[in-house]
C-alpha positions as CSV (number, residue, x, y, z in Angstrom):
1,X,18.3,-128.0,74.1
2,X,17.4,-130.7,76.8
3,X,14.9,-130.9,78.2
4,X,14.0,-133.3,81.7
5,X,9.9,-133.4,82.9
6,X,10.3,-132.9,86.6
7,X,6.6,-134.5,87.5
8,X,6.9,-137.4,84.5
9,X,7.5,-140.0,87.3
10,X,5.8,-138.5,90.6
11,X,2.4,-140.3,91.4
12,X,-0.3,-138.4,90.6
13,X,-1.0,-137.5,94.4
14,X,1.5,-136.9,94.6
15,X,2.0,-133.4,92.7
16,X,2.3,-130.1,94.7
17,X,-0.2,-127.3,93.3
18,X,1.7,-124.9,91.7
19,X,0.9,-122.4,94.4
20,X,1.7,-124.7,97.6
21,X,5.6,-125.4,98.5
22,X,4.1,-128.7,101.0
23,X,7.4,-130.4,102.2
24,X,11.2,-130.3,100.8
25,X,12.1,-129.1,98.9
26,X,8.7,-129.2,97.2
27,X,7.3,-132.6,96.3
28,X,8.3,-136.4,97.4
29,X,11.1,-136.7,94.3
30,X,12.7,-132.8,96.1
31,X,12.7,-131.5,92.1
32,X,13.2,-128.0,93.8
33,X,11.1,-126.4,91.5
34,X,7.6,-124.6,91.0
35,X,5.6,-124.0,88.2
36,X,4.1,-120.5,90.7
37,X,5.6,-117.2,89.8
38,X,7.9,-115.1,92.3
39,X,10.3,-112.4,91.7
40,X,12.9,-111.5,89.2
41,X,13.3,-108.1,90.0
42,X,14.3,-107.0,93.6
43,X,11.5,-107.8,96.8
44,X,10.5,-106.4,99.7
45,X,9.9,-107.9,103.0
46,X,6.2,-107.5,103.1
47,X,6.0,-108.6,107.0
48,X,8.8,-110.5,108.6
49,X,8.3,-113.3,112.2
50,X,10.6,-113.8,115.1
51,X,11.5,-116.8,115.9
52,X,12.5,-117.2,119.5
53,X,15.3,-120.2,121.2
54,X,16.3,-121.2,117.3
55,X,19.9,-123.3,117.8
56,X,22.1,-120.9,116.3
57,X,24.6,-124.1,115.6
58,X,22.5,-126.9,115.0
59,X,22.8,-130.6,112.6
60,X,20.1,-130.4,110.9
61,X,19.2,-128.4,108.0
62,X,15.3,-128.9,107.0
63,X,14.3,-127.9,110.6
64,X,15.0,-124.6,109.5
65,X,12.2,-124.5,106.5
66,X,9.4,-123.7,106.0
67,X,6.2,-124.9,103.9
68,X,3.1,-123.8,102.9
69,X,0.2,-124.8,102.0
70,X,-3.6,-123.2,101.3
71,X,-1.6,-119.5,101.7
72,X,-0.9,-121.3,104.8
73,X,3.3,-120.5,106.4
74,X,3.6,-123.6,108.8
75,X,7.5,-122.9,110.4
76,X,8.9,-125.0,112.9
77,X,10.8,-123.6,115.7
78,X,11.7,-124.8,119.0
79,X,8.8,-123.3,120.7
80,X,6.3,-125.6,118.4
81,X,4.8,-125.6,115.3
82,X,3.5,-122.3,114.1
83,X,1.1,-121.5,111.3
84,X,1.0,-118.2,110.0
85,X,-1.2,-116.4,106.7
86,X,1.1,-116.4,104.3
87,X,-0.1,-112.5,103.6
88,X,0.7,-110.9,106.7
89,X,2.1,-113.2,108.9
90,X,-1.2,-113.5,110.8
91,X,-1.2,-116.3,113.6
92,X,-3.4,-119.0,113.3
93,X,-2.0,-121.2,116.4
94,X,1.0,-123.1,117.4
95,X,0.8,-126.5,118.6
96,X,3.2,-126.3,121.5
97,X,5.2,-129.1,121.3
98,X,8.9,-128.1,121.9
99,X,11.5,-129.0,119.2
100,X,12.5,-128.8,116.4
101,X,11.5,-131.1,113.1
102,X,11.2,-131.2,109.0
103,X,7.6,-130.9,108.2
104,X,5.3,-132.6,105.6
105,X,1.5,-132.0,104.8
106,X,-0.6,-133.7,102.3
107,X,-4.5,-134.8,102.3
108,X,-5.1,-131.8,105.4
109,X,-2.6,-133.6,107.4
110,X,0.5,-131.5,109.2
111,X,3.6,-134.7,109.4
112,X,6.6,-133.1,112.0
113,X,9.5,-135.6,112.2
114,X,9.4,-134.4,115.6
115,X,8.3,-137.8,117.4
116,X,6.5,-138.8,114.3
117,X,3.8,-136.6,114.4
118,X,0.6,-136.3,112.6
119,X,-1.0,-132.9,113.4
120,X,-4.7,-131.5,111.6
121,X,-3.2,-128.1,109.7
122,X,-6.5,-126.3,110.0
123,X,-6.2,-126.1,113.6
124,X,-3.2,-127.7,114.8
125,X,-4.6,-130.5,117.1
126,X,-2.4,-133.7,117.4
127,X,-4.0,-136.8,115.2
128,X,-1.5,-139.7,116.3
129,X,2.3,-139.2,117.4
130,X,5.4,-141.9,118.2
131,X,8.2,-141.9,121.1
132,X,10.9,-140.9,118.3
133,X,12.7,-137.7,119.3
134,X,14.7,-135.1,117.5
135,X,15.0,-135.9,113.8
136,X,15.6,-135.0,110.3
137,X,14.2,-138.2,108.4
138,X,10.4,-137.4,107.1
139,X,8.5,-138.0,103.7
140,X,4.6,-138.6,102.9
141,X,3.8,-139.7,100.0
142,X,0.8,-142.0,98.7
143,X,-0.6,-142.1,101.8
144,X,2.6,-143.7,103.9
145,X,4.8,-141.6,106.5
146,X,8.5,-142.6,106.3
147,X,10.5,-141.7,109.4
148,X,12.8,-143.2,111.8
149,X,11.4,-145.6,114.5
150,X,11.8,-145.0,118.2
151,X,15.1,-147.4,118.1
152,X,16.5,-145.5,115.4
153,X,15.5,-147.5,112.2
154,X,14.4,-146.7,109.1
155,X,10.3,-147.0,109.0
156,X,6.8,-146.9,106.9
157,X,3.8,-145.8,108.5
158,X,0.3,-145.3,107.3
159,X,0.0,-142.0,107.0
160,X,-3.6,-142.0,108.4
161,X,-3.3,-143.9,111.3
162,X,0.9,-144.3,112.4
163,X,0.6,-147.6,112.5
164,X,3.7,-149.6,110.7
165,X,3.8,-150.7,107.9
166,X,7.1,-152.1,107.4
167,X,10.9,-151.3,109.0
168,X,14.1,-151.3,107.4
169,X,18.0,-151.5,109.2
170,X,19.2,-149.5,106.5
171,X,18.9,-146.3,108.2
172,X,19.0,-142.1,106.3
173,X,21.9,-140.1,107.4
174,X,20.7,-136.4,108.2
175,X,18.4,-137.2,105.0
176,X,15.0,-136.5,104.3
177,X,14.3,-139.4,101.8
178,X,13.2,-138.5,98.3
179,X,10.4,-140.7,96.3
180,X,10.0,-141.7,93.0
181,X,8.3,-144.0,91.0
182,X,7.7,-146.2,94.0
183,X,11.3,-146.6,95.1
184,X,12.5,-144.7,98.3
185,X,15.9,-142.7,98.2
186,X,18.0,-141.6,100.5
187,X,22.0,-141.1,101.5
188,X,23.4,-143.0,104.2
189,X,27.4,-142.6,105.6
190,X,28.4,-145.0,102.3
191,X,26.7,-143.7,99.2
192,X,22.9,-143.8,98.3
193,X,20.4,-146.7,98.6
194,X,17.5,-147.5,97.7
195,X,14.1,-149.0,98.8
196,X,11.3,-150.6,98.0
197,X,9.3,-148.1,98.9
198,X,6.2,-150.3,99.8
199,X,7.5,-153.5,101.1
200,X,10.9,-151.5,102.5
201,X,13.1,-154.6,100.2
202,X,16.3,-152.8,99.2
203,X,16.4,-152.5,95.3
204,X,20.1,-151.1,94.9
205,X,22.9,-149.6,97.0
206,X,25.7,-146.6,95.3
207,X,29.0,-147.0,97.0
208,X,30.4,-143.7,96.3
209,X,33.8,-141.5,98.0
210,X,31.8,-140.5,101.5
211,X,28.7,-140.1,102.7
212,X,25.6,-138.4,102.0
213,X,25.0,-135.7,104.4
214,X,21.7,-134.5,102.4
215,X,18.6,-135.7,100.6
216,X,18.8,-136.8,96.8
217,X,17.0,-135.3,94.1
218,X,15.1,-137.3,91.7
219,X,14.1,-136.6,87.8
220,X,13.2,-138.4,84.7
221,X,15.2,-142.1,86.2
222,X,18.3,-139.9,87.6
223,X,19.4,-139.8,91.4
224,X,22.0,-136.7,92.1
225,X,23.4,-136.3,95.3
226,X,26.9,-134.9,96.8
227,X,29.5,-135.8,99.0
228,X,32.1,-134.2,100.6
229,X,34.4,-133.7,97.3
230,X,32.1,-134.9,94.2
231,X,28.6,-134.3,93.0
232,X,27.3,-137.1,91.5
233,X,24.9,-138.1,89.4
234,X,23.2,-142.4,88.9
235,X,20.7,-144.4,87.0
236,X,17.6,-144.7,89.7
237,X,16.3,-147.8,88.8
238,X,19.9,-149.4,89.1
239,X,22.1,-146.9,91.6
240,X,24.9,-147.3,88.2
241,X,27.3,-143.9,87.8
242,X,26.7,-142.2,85.2
243,X,28.8,-138.9,85.5
244,X,30.1,-137.2,88.3
245,X,32.1,-133.3,88.9
246,X,34.6,-132.5,91.7
247,X,33.0,-129.8,93.6
248,X,34.2,-128.9,97.4
249,X,31.9,-130.6,100.2
250,X,28.3,-130.7,99.3
251,X,25.6,-130.4,102.4
252,X,23.0,-129.6,100.4
253,X,20.2,-130.6,98.0
254,X,20.3,-129.9,94.1
255,X,17.5,-128.9,92.3
256,X,16.1,-129.5,89.2
257,X,14.7,-127.7,86.3
258,X,14.7,-127.6,81.8
259,X,17.5,-129.9,81.7
260,X,19.6,-128.2,84.6
261,X,20.6,-129.7,88.0
262,X,21.2,-127.3,90.6
263,X,23.4,-127.4,93.8
264,X,25.5,-125.4,96.5
265,X,28.5,-126.2,98.0
266,X,29.9,-125.6,101.5
267,X,32.0,-122.5,100.3
268,X,28.6,-121.1,98.6
269,X,29.7,-121.6,95.6
270,X,26.0,-122.4,93.5
271,X,26.9,-124.8,90.3
272,X,24.6,-125.2,87.0
273,X,25.1,-128.4,85.2
274,X,23.8,-130.2,82.2
275,X,21.3,-133.0,83.9
276,X,22.1,-135.7,81.5
277,X,26.1,-134.9,80.9
278,X,27.6,-133.5,83.8
279,X,29.1,-130.7,82.1
280,X,29.0,-126.9,84.6
281,X,26.6,-125.1,82.6
282,X,27.8,-122.1,84.7
283,X,28.8,-120.7,88.5
284,X,28.6,-118.4,90.9
285,X,30.1,-117.0,94.5
286,X,28.2,-116.0,96.8
287,X,30.7,-116.2,99.5
288,X,32.0,-113.2,100.7
289,X,33.4,-114.9,103.5
290,X,36.7,-116.9,103.9
291,X,35.8,-120.3,105.7
292,X,38.5,-119.8,108.2
293,X,36.1,-121.7,111.4
294,X,35.5,-125.3,111.2
295,X,31.5,-124.3,110.8
296,X,31.3,-121.0,108.6
297,X,28.9,-123.2,106.2
298,X,26.4,-122.5,103.4
299,X,23.9,-125.2,104.0
300,X,21.1,-123.7,101.5
301,X,19.1,-125.8,98.9
302,X,18.3,-124.0,95.4
303,X,14.8,-122.9,94.2
304,X,13.5,-122.4,91.1
305,X,10.1,-120.6,89.9
306,X,10.1,-118.3,86.9
307,X,13.3,-119.7,85.2
308,X,14.8,-117.8,87.8
309,X,17.1,-119.8,90.1
310,X,17.2,-118.2,93.9
311,X,19.5,-119.6,97.1
312,X,20.6,-118.0,100.7
313,X,24.2,-117.7,101.0
314,X,26.5,-116.9,104.0
315,X,26.6,-113.4,103.5
316,X,23.6,-112.7,104.3
317,X,22.0,-112.6,100.9
318,X,19.4,-113.9,99.4
319,X,20.1,-114.5,95.6
320,X,18.1,-114.6,91.8
321,X,19.6,-115.7,89.2
322,X,18.5,-116.5,85.4
323,X,18.5,-120.2,85.9
324,X,20.3,-120.7,82.4
325,X,22.7,-118.3,82.2
326,X,23.9,-117.6,85.5
327,X,23.3,-114.0,85.4
328,X,22.5,-112.2,88.7
329,X,19.0,-111.3,88.5
330,X,19.4,-109.7,92.1
331,X,20.3,-109.8,95.3
332,X,18.9,-108.8,99.3
333,X,20.7,-108.2,101.6
334,X,18.3,-110.0,105.0
335,X,20.8,-109.2,107.3
336,X,24.4,-108.7,108.4
337,X,26.9,-111.2,108.7
338,X,28.1,-111.9,112.0
339,X,31.5,-111.2,113.3
340,X,34.3,-113.1,111.3
341,X,35.1,-114.3,114.4
342,X,31.8,-115.7,115.4
343,X,32.3,-119.7,115.7
344,X,28.5,-121.0,114.3
345,X,28.0,-120.2,111.0
346,X,25.7,-122.6,109.4
347,X,23.6,-121.4,106.9
348,X,20.6,-123.4,107.0
349,X,17.8,-121.0,105.7
350,X,16.4,-122.1,102.0
351,X,13.7,-120.5,100.5
352,X,10.5,-121.3,99.8
353,X,8.4,-120.4,96.8
354,X,4.3,-119.8,96.9
355,X,1.8,-117.9,95.6
356,X,4.4,-115.4,94.7
357,X,6.3,-114.8,97.4
358,X,10.1,-115.9,98.9
359,X,10.0,-117.3,102.2
360,X,12.8,-117.4,104.4
361,X,13.8,-119.2,107.8
362,X,16.7,-117.0,109.1
363,X,19.0,-118.1,112.8
364,X,15.6,-115.7,115.0
365,X,12.9,-114.4,111.7
366,X,10.7,-116.1,109.0
367,X,11.0,-113.3,106.0
368,X,8.3,-113.0,103.5
369,X,9.3,-111.1,100.3
370,X,7.5,-109.9,97.4
371,X,7.3,-108.5,94.3
372,X,7.8,-104.3,94.5
373,X,4.7,-102.7,92.9
374,X,5.0,-101.3,90.0
375,X,2.5,-98.7,87.8
376,X,1.7,-99.9,84.8
377,X,1.6,-97.0,82.0
378,X,-1.2,-99.0,80.2
379,X,-2.7,-99.6,83.2
380,X,-7.0,-98.5,82.5
381,X,-6.8,-97.0,86.3
382,X,-4.2,-95.5,85.5
383,X,-5.5,-92.7,83.6
384,X,-8.2,-91.5,85.3
385,X,-5.8,-90.5,88.2
386,X,-3.1,-88.8,86.0
387,X,-6.2,-87.1,84.3
388,X,-7.2,-85.5,87.9
389,X,-4.0,-84.8,88.3
390,X,-3.4,-82.2,85.7
391,X,-6.3,-80.8,86.2
392,X,-5.3,-80.2,89.8
393,X,-2.2,-78.7,88.9
394,X,-4.3,-76.0,85.8
395,X,-5.9,-75.5,88.4
396,X,-3.4,-74.5,91.3
397,X,-0.8,-72.6,88.1
398,X,-4.3,-70.4,87.0
399,X,-4.9,-69.4,90.6
400,X,-1.5,-68.1,91.3
401,X,-1.3,-66.4,87.8
402,X,-4.6,-64.5,88.3
403,X,-3.5,-63.6,92.5
404,X,-0.2,-62.2,90.8
405,X,-2.2,-60.1,88.5
406,X,-4.6,-58.5,90.4
407,X,-1.8,-57.9,93.2
408,X,0.1,-55.7,90.6
409,X,-3.3,-53.9,89.4
410,X,-4.1,-52.4,92.6
411,X,-1.3,-51.6,94.8
412,X,-2.0,-48.2,96.1
413,X,-4.8,-49.8,97.8
414,X,-3.4,-53.0,99.5
415,X,-0.5,-49.7,100.9
416,X,-3.5,-47.6,102.2
417,X,-4.8,-50.5,104.4
418,X,-1.4,-51.0,105.5
């Protein structure tokens, strides 16, 4: 079996704790893989939170994705950023700054691509912000904050102060940059570009067959990105193409785990490839709705944990698959699909995994899923419970038997009383 080290090239400070999901697709390299646990059997909803005023049609997929740090869930909405308790959904605070944006947390600071803002992650207090309006470009790593400038250029700032470090005329196209081994990678109208993370100097550009409309993923010296007709693997140091595979249009980031790379196409086809060779290992079509309208799209990035792949689809289901075989483990209907003539069906929701739970944002709700409680037959607490129940049942049976016998022995006295 081929094994890729997901975090081998990540700076030590960028590696997320096993039970955290602090930024888009888990970490700066966008592996999409957590070392924590997640439900392997059909879960249950333990709480949900209503998000109002979310637009039904939006061009920026990352705007809907929550992040989780220290058992707190942070989710963007048009009412501001909400901070909730991960265990019960209790509201902790809201920034009140209207508008959607990608989120990331590093060293106790919450960053948003909306206005290029930084907040205290514990209190929600604003630390600093820029004049940038809504944008989907956000990455945080090694004390640097990458976003857009007020004139639409790609800029690197000091993550503590917001002071500009460098600026580049090469701009990401709806893409949260991936960061690995001192390089920043992002998609453009023509392909993928790599810049030096500390100076902004362009290291390479790979021209592909179309625009890369979503964030690339990086693992073990490989960069993965999709266009409207192919899925590509590039050399992370040079940009040279290693392999490509013809696909439907891809509007989601891929995720990487144990020698496999997983990517979801616009029609809800989840593909698993050998990350080194490009061989397709398995495929599963989660889409049950024919794409008859221009915006009937699945734009869900897979999440990986416990050897399983989790993805949302435009049929309203959250799915789990065995990461190696592709066998479906379960499907949970989160919401009914909109009517067939509903023209705005971009399903941007991407699952997030932390603390044994799955968090998923739909058009108007944030859901928290957890495994259903399972009674362990070997549990030390189970035996006393069973013994107690058995004693109660025995006492009830004895009482009924004695009462019945007594009734049959004294029928005359009972008739006399009547």
